[in-house]
C-alpha positions, 0 to 999 in steps of 0.5 A: 117890151122884152116880156111882151115880146116872148109872150107874143112869140109863144102865143101867136107863132109858136102854133105855126111851127107845131101846124094847128094854127087856125089862122094860118091854115096849111102853113106849118114849119120852121120857115113858115114860123121865121116868116111870119115872125120875123117882125116879132123877132126883130123887136125882141133883139132891139128890146134885149139890145137896150136892156143889156146896153141901155138907151146911151147918151143921147136918150130922153133919160140921159137928158132929163138927168142931166137937167135934173142935176144941173138945176140941183147943183145951181141950187146947191142941194147936190150931195155929194 
């Protein structure tokens, strides 16, 4: 997701900064870039947070890992 959002920002929003975006005629500069890319930047920050911190104990991955580990322990096949 991080790579996807970086690509989206570079391809679709960077031309706004340069002033040659065909879909955003008359809009150019830093503030127009910041305004147009606010959702992309929020998704980028969210994906970076998950990349660095992880999903946590309440995530689906953690729940599946606990279930698999519990089932394996009940069957006696857990490697120690």
